[in-house]
NUKE-536250 format. One record per residue: residue number from 0; chain; z, x, y of N, C-alpha, C in turn. Coordinates in nm, 3 decimals. Each point is the difference from the previous one (the first is absolute). Layout:
# NUKE-536250
   num   chaine        nz        nx        ny       caz       cax       cay        cz        cx        cy
   NUM        A         Z         X         Y         Z         X         Y         Z         X         Y
...
//
This chain:
# NUKE-536250
   num   chaine        nz        nx        ny       caz       cax       cay        cz        cx        cy
     0        A    -0.624    -1.805     0.845    -0.020     0.017    -0.143    -0.140    -0.041    -0.039
     1        A    -0.052     0.066    -0.102    -0.129    -0.038    -0.054     0.022    -0.078    -0.129
     2        A    -0.104    -0.058    -0.051     0.020    -0.100    -0.103    -0.101     0.014    -0.112
     3        A     0.049    -0.023    -0.123    -0.087    -0.015    -0.116     0.039    -0.128    -0.071
     4        A    -0.096    -0.083    -0.034     0.025    -0.122    -0.074    -0.046     0.020    -0.143
     5        A     0.072    -0.061    -0.093    -0.039     0.009    -0.139    -0.008    -0.141    -0.058
     6        A    -0.112    -0.034    -0.061    -0.016    -0.129    -0.063    -0.037     0.024    -0.145
     7        A     0.089    -0.036    -0.095    -0.023     0.025    -0.139    -0.017     0.150    -0.023
     8        A    -0.102     0.038    -0.073    -0.024     0.142    -0.029    -0.083     0.066     0.109
     9        A    -0.043    -0.079     0.098    -0.088     0.052     0.103     0.081     0.045     0.121
    10        A    -0.025     0.122     0.043     0.063     0.050     0.122    -0.094    -0.023     0.115
    11        A     0.047    -0.071     0.101    -0.082    -0.031     0.116     0.059     0.070     0.120
    12        A    -0.072     0.091     0.059     0.050     0.073     0.116    -0.030    -0.079     0.126
    13        A     0.106    -0.032     0.072    -0.017    -0.067     0.130    -0.032     0.108     0.101
    14        A    -0.125     0.030     0.016    -0.042     0.119     0.073     0.026    -0.010     0.149
    15        A    -0.041    -0.108     0.064     0.010    -0.005     0.145    -0.069     0.122     0.056
    16        A     0.071     0.074     0.086    -0.055     0.123     0.055     0.058     0.124    -0.067
    17        A     0.102    -0.018    -0.085     0.070     0.117    -0.047     0.016     0.006    -0.151
    18        A     0.027    -0.110    -0.067     0.025     0.004    -0.143     0.142     0.047    -0.029
    19        A     0.031     0.020    -0.129     0.133     0.039    -0.042     0.038     0.131     0.066
    20        A     0.117     0.001     0.064     0.044     0.119     0.070    -0.033     0.000     0.147
    21        A    -0.084    -0.092     0.042    -0.034    -0.006     0.141    -0.076     0.121     0.046
    22        A    -0.008     0.014     0.131    -0.076     0.110     0.058     0.059     0.135    -0.038
    23        A     0.134     0.008    -0.012     0.064     0.128    -0.030    -0.051     0.060    -0.131
    24        A    -0.030    -0.086    -0.097    -0.044     0.052    -0.130    -0.132     0.074     0.011
    25        A    -0.079    -0.034     0.101    -0.128     0.067     0.018     0.017     0.145     0.044
    26        A     0.116     0.030     0.058     0.024     0.133     0.054     0.103     0.079    -0.082
    27        A     0.042    -0.055    -0.113     0.095     0.072    -0.085    -0.064     0.128    -0.052
    28        A     0.072     0.111     0.002    -0.059     0.128    -0.044    -0.045    -0.006    -0.146
    29        A    -0.112     0.062    -0.028    -0.052     0.008    -0.135     0.059     0.122    -0.071
    30        A    -0.004    -0.005    -0.131     0.042     0.115    -0.081    -0.115     0.099    -0.008
    31        A     0.015     0.113     0.069    -0.106     0.101     0.006     0.060     0.138    -0.022
    32        A    -0.033     0.059    -0.112     0.064     0.125    -0.043    -0.022     0.114     0.099
    33        A     0.108     0.068     0.034    -0.005     0.128     0.069     0.003     0.107    -0.108
    34        A    -0.115     0.051    -0.034    -0.016     0.088    -0.116     0.091     0.122     0.007
    35        A     0.033     0.041     0.118     0.089     0.116     0.020     0.128    -0.010    -0.082
    36        A     0.049    -0.122    -0.021     0.130    -0.020    -0.065    -0.012    -0.043    -0.145
    37        A    -0.121    -0.006    -0.049    -0.021    -0.040    -0.139     0.010     0.122    -0.092
    38        A     0.106     0.076     0.019     0.025     0.124    -0.073     0.146     0.002    -0.043
    39        A     0.024     0.040    -0.123     0.138     0.013    -0.047     0.006     0.112    -0.103
    40        A     0.121     0.041    -0.032     0.022     0.101    -0.103     0.086    -0.064    -0.108
    41        A    -0.064    -0.048    -0.104     0.073    -0.074    -0.103     0.090     0.090    -0.083
    42        A    -0.019     0.130     0.009     0.089     0.093    -0.069     0.126     0.031     0.081
    43        A     0.000    -0.041     0.127     0.112     0.031     0.087     0.126    -0.075    -0.041
    44        A     0.112     0.070     0.007     0.130    -0.064    -0.022     0.084     0.004     0.129
    45        A    -0.067     0.029     0.111     0.069    -0.001     0.129     0.041    -0.142     0.036
    46        A     0.114    -0.012     0.063     0.050    -0.130     0.043     0.027     0.001     0.150
    47        A     0.003    -0.118     0.057     0.028    -0.016     0.143     0.139    -0.063     0.013
    48        A     0.082     0.057     0.086     0.136    -0.049     0.022    -0.003    -0.111     0.105
    49        A     0.031    -0.122    -0.040     0.002    -0.113     0.092     0.142    -0.042     0.038
    50        A     0.096     0.090    -0.019     0.140    -0.033     0.028     0.022    -0.034     0.147
    51        A    -0.071     0.067     0.090     0.016    -0.030     0.142    -0.042    -0.141     0.034
    52        A    -0.107    -0.045    -0.061    -0.046    -0.138     0.021     0.099    -0.098    -0.062
    53        A     0.053     0.034    -0.119     0.097    -0.089    -0.064     0.125    -0.016     0.086
    54        A     0.045     0.107     0.062     0.118    -0.012     0.087    -0.027    -0.095     0.116
    55        A    -0.119     0.008     0.057    -0.035    -0.092     0.109     0.000    -0.144    -0.050
    56        A    -0.062    -0.024    -0.113    -0.006    -0.135    -0.056     0.141    -0.053    -0.029
    57        A     0.084     0.083    -0.057     0.138    -0.042    -0.032     0.076    -0.041     0.125
    58        A    -0.027     0.068     0.110     0.077    -0.022     0.122    -0.051    -0.116     0.084
    59        A    -0.131    -0.018     0.005    -0.056    -0.090     0.101    -0.081    -0.119    -0.052
    60        A    -0.022    -0.010    -0.129    -0.076    -0.113    -0.053     0.097    -0.094    -0.073
    61        A     0.005    -0.124     0.047     0.094    -0.097    -0.054    -0.072    -0.129    -0.038
    62        A     0.040    -0.056    -0.113    -0.055    -0.129    -0.041     0.063    -0.111     0.083
    63        A    -0.082    -0.092     0.050     0.051    -0.112     0.078    -0.002    -0.127    -0.084
    64        A     0.064    -0.104     0.051     0.012    -0.124    -0.076    -0.135    -0.064    -0.029
    65        A    -0.101     0.028     0.082    -0.132    -0.059    -0.022    -0.086     0.081    -0.097
    66        A     0.058     0.103    -0.060    -0.073     0.079    -0.098    -0.076     0.116     0.057
    67        A    -0.001     0.014     0.132    -0.074     0.108     0.065     0.090     0.124     0.011
    68        A    -0.050     0.113    -0.045     0.071     0.127     0.024    -0.026     0.042     0.144
    69        A     0.106    -0.001     0.080    -0.013     0.028     0.142     0.050     0.140     0.033
    70        A    -0.060     0.058     0.102     0.033     0.136     0.042     0.078    -0.006     0.131
    71        A     0.111     0.070     0.004     0.084     0.003     0.121    -0.052     0.106     0.095
    72        A    -0.119    -0.024     0.055    -0.065     0.099     0.086     0.090     0.040     0.117
    73        A     0.066    -0.098     0.060     0.080     0.027     0.118     0.127     0.077    -0.027
    74        A     0.035     0.018    -0.127     0.123     0.070    -0.036    -0.024     0.142    -0.049
    75        A    -0.125     0.041    -0.011    -0.029     0.134    -0.054     0.052     0.106     0.097
    76        A     0.086     0.085    -0.049     0.060     0.106     0.084    -0.102     0.110     0.027
    77        A     0.027     0.077     0.101    -0.086     0.115     0.031    -0.003     0.096    -0.119
    78        A     0.115     0.019    -0.063     0.008     0.089    -0.116    -0.092    -0.049    -0.112
    79        A     0.001    -0.130    -0.026    -0.082    -0.054    -0.109    -0.147    -0.008     0.039
    80        A    -0.026    -0.020     0.129    -0.138     0.006     0.047    -0.056     0.141    -0.023
    81        A     0.080     0.099     0.031    -0.043     0.138    -0.023    -0.014     0.029    -0.149
    82        A     0.088    -0.059    -0.081    -0.009     0.020    -0.145    -0.128    -0.062    -0.055
    83        A    -0.040    -0.115     0.056    -0.126    -0.062    -0.041    -0.117     0.091     0.037
    84        A     0.004     0.058     0.119    -0.104     0.094     0.041    -0.005     0.120    -0.095
    85        A     0.117     0.047    -0.042     0.006     0.115    -0.091    -0.062    -0.036    -0.135
    86        A     0.027    -0.122    -0.048    -0.059    -0.044    -0.127    -0.152    -0.007     0.012
    87        A    -0.048    -0.055     0.110    -0.145    -0.007     0.020    -0.060     0.139     0.013
    88        A     0.073     0.091     0.063    -0.046     0.137     0.008    -0.009     0.065    -0.138
    89        A     0.096    -0.034    -0.084    -0.002     0.049    -0.138    -0.124    -0.050    -0.074
    90        A    -0.031    -0.129     0.016    -0.119    -0.054    -0.065    -0.127     0.064     0.056
    91        A    -0.003     0.019     0.132    -0.117     0.062     0.062    -0.023     0.141    -0.051
    92        A     0.109     0.069    -0.037    -0.012     0.136    -0.048    -0.027     0.011    -0.149
    93        A    -0.010    -0.113    -0.067    -0.025    -0.001    -0.145    -0.150     0.009    -0.028
    94        A    -0.037     0.082    -0.095    -0.139     0.005    -0.043    -0.023    -0.115    -0.098
    95        A    -0.038    -0.114     0.054    -0.008    -0.121    -0.083    -0.110     0.011    -0.105
    96        A    -0.108     0.071     0.029    -0.108     0.014    -0.098     0.043     0.086    -0.118
    97        A     0.112     0.070     0.012     0.052     0.079    -0.111     0.094    -0.075    -0.090
    98        A     0.022    -0.129     0.030     0.088    -0.084    -0.080    -0.082    -0.077    -0.104
    99        A     0.068    -0.048    -0.104    -0.067    -0.090    -0.093    -0.008    -0.140     0.060
   100        A    -0.079    -0.085    -0.060    -0.028    -0.132     0.057     0.127    -0.085     0.017
   101        A     0.090     0.009    -0.093     0.121    -0.084     0.009     0.084     0.041     0.120
   102        A     0.016     0.129     0.021     0.073     0.048     0.117    -0.073    -0.038     0.129
   103        A    -0.131     0.011    -0.001    -0.079    -0.036     0.118     0.018    -0.146     0.036
   104        A     0.003    -0.086    -0.100     0.012    -0.144     0.025     0.125    -0.030     0.082
   105        A     0.115     0.051    -0.048     0.125    -0.021     0.072    -0.002     0.067     0.137
   106        A    -0.059     0.119     0.007    -0.008     0.074     0.126    -0.069    -0.083     0.108
   107        A    -0.118    -0.052    -0.029    -0.077    -0.071     0.102     0.068    -0.131     0.040
   108        A     0.060    -0.071    -0.095     0.069    -0.125     0.034     0.118     0.028     0.092
   109        A     0.083     0.097    -0.036     0.116     0.032     0.084    -0.042     0.053     0.136
   110        A    -0.106     0.080     0.002    -0.048     0.051     0.129    -0.044    -0.115     0.089
   111        A    -0.074    -0.096    -0.054    -0.044    -0.115     0.079     0.121    -0.074     0.057
   112        A     0.096    -0.031    -0.084     0.114    -0.080     0.045     0.088     0.074     0.099
   113        A     0.021     0.128    -0.023     0.083     0.078     0.092    -0.070     0.019     0.135
   114        A    -0.130     0.020    -0.001    -0.075     0.010     0.125     0.005    -0.131     0.078
   115        A    -0.009    -0.111    -0.071     0.007    -0.130     0.067     0.134    -0.018     0.070
   116        A     0.108     0.036    -0.070     0.133    -0.008     0.061     0.008     0.090     0.123
   117        A    -0.053     0.120    -0.010     0.004     0.094     0.113    -0.073    -0.058     0.121
   118        A    -0.117    -0.058    -0.023    -0.077    -0.058     0.110     0.079    -0.111     0.068
   119        A     0.061    -0.087    -0.078     0.078    -0.109     0.059     0.119     0.056     0.078
   120        A     0.069     0.097    -0.057     0.115     0.059     0.069    -0.041     0.060     0.135
   121        A    -0.116     0.061     0.004    -0.045     0.065     0.123    -0.037    -0.100     0.109
   122        A    -0.022    -0.126    -0.036    -0.042    -0.101     0.097     0.098    -0.117     0.007
   123        A     0.108     0.008    -0.071     0.098    -0.109    -0.003     0.070    -0.012     0.135
   124        A     0.026    -0.123     0.049    -0.020    -0.128    -0.069    -0.140    -0.058     0.021
   125        A    -0.055    -0.059    -0.106    -0.125    -0.074     0.006     0.017    -0.126    -0.085
   126        A    -0.076    -0.102     0.033     0.008    -0.124    -0.078    -0.085     0.007    -0.125
   127        A    -0.105     0.083     0.003    -0.091     0.012    -0.113    -0.062     0.138     0.000
   128        A    -0.028     0.051    -0.118    -0.067     0.130    -0.009    -0.138    -0.005     0.064
   129        A    -0.059    -0.118     0.007    -0.131    -0.011     0.063     0.006     0.024     0.151
   130        A     0.121    -0.001     0.056     0.015     0.030     0.143    -0.004     0.150     0.028
   131        A     0.004     0.081    -0.106    -0.002     0.145     0.017    -0.146     0.045    -0.001
   132        A    -0.064    -0.012     0.113    -0.144     0.023     0.011    -0.031     0.146     0.030
   133        A     0.008     0.081    -0.104    -0.025     0.142     0.016    -0.126     0.046    -0.073
   134        A    -0.067    -0.092    -0.070    -0.123     0.038    -0.070    -0.111     0.029     0.100
   135        A    -0.084     0.099    -0.028    -0.112     0.030     0.090    -0.108    -0.107    -0.009
   136        A    -0.077    -0.013     0.105    -0.111    -0.096    -0.002     0.030    -0.120     0.087
   137        A    -0.102    -0.048     0.068     0.014    -0.110     0.096     0.050    -0.127    -0.064
   138        A    -0.046    -0.029    -0.122     0.033    -0.126    -0.064     0.105     0.016    -0.110
   139        A     0.063     0.117    -0.008     0.102     0.023    -0.101     0.134    -0.054     0.047
   140        A     0.086    -0.034    -0.094     0.134    -0.045     0.033     0.096     0.051    -0.106
   141        A     0.128     0.000     0.036     0.100     0.049    -0.094    -0.006     0.150    -0.017
   142        A     0.082     0.054    -0.092     0.009     0.145    -0.017    -0.083     0.055    -0.116
   143        A    -0.074    -0.085    -0.070    -0.050     0.038    -0.132    -0.109     0.106     0.000
   144        A    -0.076     0.013     0.106    -0.107     0.100     0.004     0.039     0.126     0.076
   145        A     0.120     0.007     0.050     0.048     0.119     0.068     0.030     0.109    -0.103
   146        A    -0.051     0.121     0.022     0.032     0.111    -0.088     0.145     0.041     0.026
   147        A     0.084    -0.015    -0.100     0.144     0.015     0.018     0.058     0.126    -0.061
   148        A    -0.071     0.060    -0.095     0.055     0.115    -0.070    -0.116     0.087    -0.049
   149        A     0.028     0.128    -0.015    -0.102     0.091    -0.052     0.042     0.046    -0.139
   150        A    -0.087    -0.025    -0.098     0.024     0.037    -0.139    -0.109     0.098    -0.043
   151        A     0.041     0.117    -0.045    -0.097     0.102    -0.044    -0.113     0.019     0.101
   152        A     0.037     0.000     0.127    -0.097     0.025     0.106    -0.081    -0.121     0.042
   153        A     0.026    -0.117    -0.058    -0.073    -0.123     0.033     0.090    -0.098     0.073
   154        A    -0.046    -0.050     0.114     0.073    -0.105     0.072    -0.018    -0.131    -0.073
   155        A     0.111    -0.071    -0.022     0.001    -0.119    -0.085     0.065    -0.116     0.072
   156        A    -0.059    -0.119    -0.013     0.055    -0.123     0.057     0.055    -0.090    -0.110
   157        A     0.069    -0.106     0.041     0.047    -0.099    -0.097    -0.117    -0.065    -0.074
   158        A    -0.105    -0.033     0.073    -0.116    -0.059    -0.066    -0.066     0.097    -0.097
   159        A     0.001     0.128     0.033    -0.051     0.099    -0.094     0.078    -0.005    -0.131
   160        A     0.131    -0.003     0.011     0.085     0.003    -0.120    -0.024    -0.124    -0.086
   161        A    -0.001    -0.116     0.063    -0.012    -0.124    -0.078    -0.141    -0.023    -0.051
   162        A    -0.099     0.011     0.088    -0.134    -0.049    -0.033    -0.098     0.109    -0.044
   163        A     0.034     0.127     0.025    -0.089     0.108    -0.038     0.059     0.089    -0.110
   164        A     0.129    -0.022    -0.029     0.065     0.080    -0.104     0.060    -0.091    -0.108
   165        A     0.101    -0.077     0.034     0.070    -0.079    -0.102    -0.090    -0.104    -0.067
   166        A    -0.067    -0.082     0.079    -0.081    -0.106    -0.062    -0.116     0.055    -0.083
   167        A    -0.083     0.089     0.053    -0.115     0.043    -0.079     0.034     0.093    -0.116
   168        A     0.107     0.078     0.009     0.032     0.091    -0.109     0.069    -0.074    -0.113
   169        A     0.099    -0.084     0.031     0.075    -0.065    -0.107    -0.057    -0.137    -0.039
   170        A    -0.072    -0.062     0.089    -0.065    -0.129    -0.031     0.097    -0.098    -0.065
   171        A     0.114    -0.016     0.064     0.110    -0.081    -0.052     0.041    -0.099     0.109
   172        A    -0.016    -0.130    -0.022     0.036    -0.096     0.105     0.148     0.006     0.037
   173        A     0.082     0.055    -0.086     0.143     0.006     0.030     0.030     0.096     0.116
   174        A    -0.097     0.080     0.039     0.017     0.084     0.119     0.040    -0.085     0.119
   175        A    -0.054    -0.121     0.009     0.028    -0.086     0.115     0.145    -0.049     0.002
   176        A     0.068     0.008    -0.113     0.141    -0.035    -0.004     0.090     0.119     0.029
   177        A    -0.057     0.120     0.001     0.079     0.122     0.016     0.002     0.050     0.143
   178        A    -0.115    -0.005     0.069    -0.005     0.049     0.138     0.048    -0.110     0.094
   179        A     0.084     0.037     0.094     0.065    -0.099     0.084    -0.045     0.013     0.145
   180        A    -0.039    -0.112     0.061    -0.053     0.001     0.137     0.104    -0.041     0.104
   181        A     0.130     0.008    -0.038     0.108    -0.027     0.096    -0.004    -0.142     0.054
   182        A    -0.044    -0.095    -0.081    -0.012    -0.139     0.044     0.067    -0.093    -0.101
   183        A     0.046    -0.115     0.050     0.064    -0.099    -0.087    -0.095    -0.043    -0.112
   184        A    -0.127    -0.020     0.034    -0.095    -0.050    -0.098    -0.037     0.099    -0.108
   185        A     0.033     0.126     0.019    -0.037     0.105    -0.095     0.094    -0.001    -0.121
   186        A    -0.046     0.045    -0.116     0.094     0.025    -0.110     0.111     0.092     0.047
   187        A     0.116    -0.016    -0.061     0.118     0.074     0.045    -0.019     0.151    -0.005
   188        A     0.057     0.067     0.101     0.022     0.142    -0.010     0.109     0.019    -0.106
   189        A    -0.036     0.060    -0.111     0.097     0.016    -0.108     0.115     0.089     0.042
   190        A     0.120    -0.030    -0.050     0.118     0.077     0.034     0.013     0.126    -0.085
   191        A    -0.095     0.018    -0.088    -0.004     0.118    -0.086    -0.126     0.078     0.028
   192        A     0.012     0.129     0.022    -0.117     0.085     0.022    -0.083     0.005    -0.128
   193        A    -0.132     0.002     0.017    -0.088     0.016    -0.115     0.009     0.143    -0.051
   194        A     0.001     0.014    -0.132    -0.004     0.131    -0.065    -0.095    -0.009    -0.118
   195        A    -0.034     0.116    -0.056    -0.086    -0.001    -0.118     0.062    -0.081    -0.113
   196        A     0.132     0.001    -0.008     0.068    -0.068    -0.110     0.006    -0.152     0.016
   197        A     0.001    -0.048     0.125     0.024    -0.144     0.018    -0.117    -0.076     0.060
   198        A    -0.112     0.066     0.028    -0.108    -0.067     0.074    -0.050    -0.124    -0.071
   199        A    -0.027     0.007    -0.129    -0.052    -0.117    -0.072     0.100    -0.116     0.009
   200        A     0.127     0.027    -0.028     0.100    -0.106     0.002     0.016    -0.059     0.140
   201        A    -0.004     0.085     0.104     0.014    -0.050     0.136    -0.121    -0.083     0.043
   202        A    -0.119     0.040    -0.043    -0.120    -0.080     0.030     0.011    -0.138    -0.065
   203        A     0.045    -0.005    -0.122     0.017    -0.128    -0.070     0.106    -0.085     0.069
   204        A     0.111     0.060     0.037     0.105    -0.074     0.070    -0.051    -0.053     0.133
   205        A    -0.069     0.086     0.074    -0.052    -0.041     0.131    -0.095    -0.118    -0.013
   206        A    -0.086     0.004    -0.101    -0.095    -0.110    -0.021     0.073    -0.129    -0.036
   207        A     0.094     0.006    -0.093     0.074    -0.121    -0.039     0.077    -0.057     0.118
   208        A     0.067     0.086     0.074     0.080    -0.047     0.114    -0.086    -0.075     0.101
   209        A    -0.117     0.054     0.030    -0.083    -0.058     0.105    -0.069    -0.127    -0.045
   210        A    -0.055     0.001    -0.118    -0.072    -0.118    -0.049     0.094    -0.121    -0.008
   211        A     0.126     0.024    -0.032     0.096    -0.109    -0.016     0.082    -0.027     0.126
   212        A    -0.039     0.061     0.109     0.062    -0.022     0.130    -0.092    -0.088     0.084
   213        A     0.054    -0.083     0.089    -0.087    -0.082     0.086    -0.100     0.079     0.081
   214        A     0.027     0.127     0.026    -0.098     0.081     0.072    -0.127     0.021    -0.082
   215        A     0.014    -0.002    -0.132    -0.116     0.018    -0.087    -0.070    -0.131    -0.032
   216        A     0.078    -0.097    -0.046    -0.054    -0.132    -0.037     0.102    -0.105     0.041
   217        A    -0.047    -0.104     0.071     0.091    -0.110     0.034    -0.078    -0.129     0.017
   218        A     0.071    -0.109    -0.014    -0.060    -0.131     0.026     0.023    -0.039     0.145
   219        A    -0.100    -0.058     0.061     0.010    -0.053     0.136    -0.066    -0.137    -0.001
   220        A     0.082    -0.105    -0.014    -0.049    -0.137    -0.020    -0.089    -0.003    -0.124
   221        A    -0.125    -0.037     0.016    -0.089    -0.010    -0.116    -0.075     0.130    -0.027
   222        A     0.025     0.100     0.081    -0.073     0.126    -0.013     0.088     0.106    -0.065
   223        A    -0.064     0.099    -0.059     0.069     0.120    -0.045    -0.046     0.114     0.091
   224        A     0.097     0.067     0.060    -0.029     0.110     0.092     0.021     0.132    -0.073
   225        A    -0.105     0.080    -0.005     0.007     0.134    -0.058     0.007     0.103     0.112
   226        A     0.065     0.110    -0.027     0.003     0.108     0.098    -0.141     0.041     0.037
   227        A    -0.021     0.031     0.126    -0.132     0.047     0.046    -0.040     0.131    -0.066
   228        A     0.094     0.071    -0.060    -0.035     0.122    -0.073    -0.106    -0.030    -0.105
   229        A     0.012    -0.117    -0.064    -0.095    -0.035    -0.106    -0.137    -0.038     0.056
   230        A    -0.004    -0.040     0.126    -0.129    -0.028     0.064    -0.062     0.127     0.056
   231        A     0.082     0.084     0.064    -0.052     0.124     0.057    -0.055     0.093    -0.107
   232        A     0.068     0.004    -0.115    -0.035     0.098    -0.103    -0.037    -0.068    -0.132
   233        A    -0.076    -0.109     0.012    -0.040    -0.075    -0.119    -0.067     0.089    -0.103
   234        A    -0.078     0.097     0.043    -0.070     0.088    -0.094     0.096     0.071    -0.094
   235        A     0.121     0.029     0.047     0.098     0.068    -0.084     0.069    -0.096    -0.097
   236        A    -0.014    -0.129     0.024     0.067    -0.100    -0.081    -0.099    -0.085    -0.080
   237        A    -0.107     0.062    -0.045    -0.094    -0.070    -0.086    -0.127    -0.046     0.067
   238        A    -0.008     0.008     0.134    -0.125    -0.026     0.069    -0.020    -0.139     0.052
   239        A     0.080    -0.097    -0.043    -0.013    -0.137     0.049     0.133    -0.072    -0.019
   240        A     0.006    -0.126     0.041     0.125    -0.075    -0.009     0.049    -0.012    -0.143
   241        A    -0.092    -0.021    -0.092     0.039    -0.010    -0.141     0.065     0.130    -0.046
   242        A    -0.053     0.113     0.044     0.060     0.128    -0.035     0.137     0.017     0.061
   243        A     0.015    -0.044     0.125     0.130     0.006     0.066     0.103    -0.081    -0.078
   244        A    -0.037    -0.121    -0.037     0.093    -0.087    -0.072     0.035     0.060    -0.136
   245        A    -0.098     0.057    -0.069     0.027     0.064    -0.129     0.099     0.115     0.017
   246        A    -0.017     0.077     0.107     0.094     0.108     0.028     0.140    -0.055     0.027
   247        A     0.008    -0.101     0.083     0.130    -0.057     0.035     0.073    -0.051    -0.123
   248        A    -0.073    -0.058    -0.093     0.064    -0.060    -0.118     0.052     0.104    -0.098
   249        A    -0.042     0.126     0.015     0.059     0.107    -0.081     0.147     0.015     0.033
   250        A     0.035    -0.020     0.128     0.135     0.025     0.048     0.078    -0.127     0.034
   251        A    -0.068    -0.113     0.006     0.063    -0.123     0.047     0.100    -0.056    -0.101
   252        A     0.113    -0.044     0.052     0.093    -0.078    -0.080    -0.064    -0.136    -0.030
   253        A     0.053    -0.072    -0.101    -0.066    -0.125    -0.040    -0.026    -0.099     0.113
   254        A     0.094    -0.013     0.093    -0.019    -0.098     0.107    -0.111     0.041     0.096
   255        A    -0.016     0.131     0.020    -0.108     0.048     0.086    -0.134    -0.013    -0.072
   256        A    -0.002     0.031    -0.129    -0.123    -0.015    -0.077    -0.045    -0.146    -0.001
   257        A     0.096    -0.092    -0.013    -0.034    -0.142     0.002    -0.053    -0.041     0.136
   258        A     0.058     0.054     0.104    -0.047    -0.028     0.136    -0.145     0.044     0.017
   259        A    -0.033     0.116    -0.051    -0.137     0.050     0.009    -0.096    -0.086    -0.081
   260        A     0.045    -0.047    -0.115    -0.085    -0.083    -0.085    -0.028    -0.136     0.061
   261        A     0.101    -0.054     0.068    -0.010    -0.138     0.050    -0.059    -0.010     0.140
   262        A    -0.013     0.113     0.070    -0.041    -0.005     0.141    -0.142    -0.053     0.015
   263        A    -0.018    -0.082     0.101    -0.133    -0.051     0.034    -0.058     0.071     0.121
   264        A     0.085     0.071     0.073    -0.045     0.061     0.125     0.079     0.128     0.024
   265        A    -0.071     0.106     0.037     0.063     0.129     0.027    -0.027     0.043     0.144
   266        A     0.102     0.059     0.060    -0.014     0.065     0.130     0.064     0.138    -0.010
   267        A    -0.015     0.078     0.106     0.069     0.128     0.002     0.074     0.017     0.132
   268        A     0.103     0.081    -0.002     0.078     0.024     0.121     0.080     0.128    -0.011
   269        A     0.048     0.049     0.114     0.071     0.128     0.004     0.087     0.005     0.124
   270        A     0.120     0.054    -0.014     0.094     0.012     0.111     0.010     0.146     0.040
   271        A    -0.052     0.032     0.120    -0.001     0.138     0.049     0.128     0.038     0.075
   272        A     0.100    -0.088     0.002     0.126     0.035     0.067     0.062     0.124    -0.064
   273        A     0.054     0.088     0.082     0.059     0.123    -0.050     0.111    -0.030    -0.100
   274        A     0.008     0.082    -0.104     0.101    -0.021    -0.105     0.132     0.067     0.036
   275        A     0.040    -0.013     0.124     0.126     0.058     0.044     0.117    -0.094    -0.024
   276        A     0.120     0.051     0.016     0.118    -0.083    -0.013     0.012    -0.093     0.118
   277        A     0.060    -0.115    -0.023     0.016    -0.099     0.107     0.110     0.040     0.097
//
């Protein structure tokens, strides 16, 4: 874990060799627009059918006692695996640039999450998604840079969707609560598919759930541990620790807000264990 100390109104970064977020934060992907996808048709009334994804979520995503929505990867039938492939094929065949922005928002979030599930299923059993080393490049790890699907003639990776499309186009920190990296430390994979009608409400729910869960904010002795998401993507949460805390307090219940106010020392941490059923 990396550390930030706070004394009075002054934030003191305990830099060492890494600073808040440690070495990993130095390599976190930046938000860099892929201009190809910065196109929409606001007059369009076309909709995308996410029923196939909803059926998968209804069948295989279960809330556990620790608050984590877990996926029963080992129980997915061949029929449902094929149905997931069919849903992804449906999304791949959609002209996303012909949709309005609201439809696009739900489209890209669901595509990211469904692709992540597909990748895990194809390599299951694994202890962590980071063990699925299919990204190109000598120093790459995990599946995030692998081109997994072709949309409108363009090969697209998970990192493309999150960091070159969702983050730069919508510029909404709640994106980090919506896309799921198949890990315990990640915000929950929601049991409801995103749609144009529910995206705002689901983003708000996802943010509240995570901020008030120990994965988002927790006390550890005299320290307060924040999810490493806030260290990796500080720029999306106000640009510094003060901005992160201000964001957290939008969603924090009173006891969490008080914890943030009273903390003298901050660290960050993340659990990359697969979010599968026990």
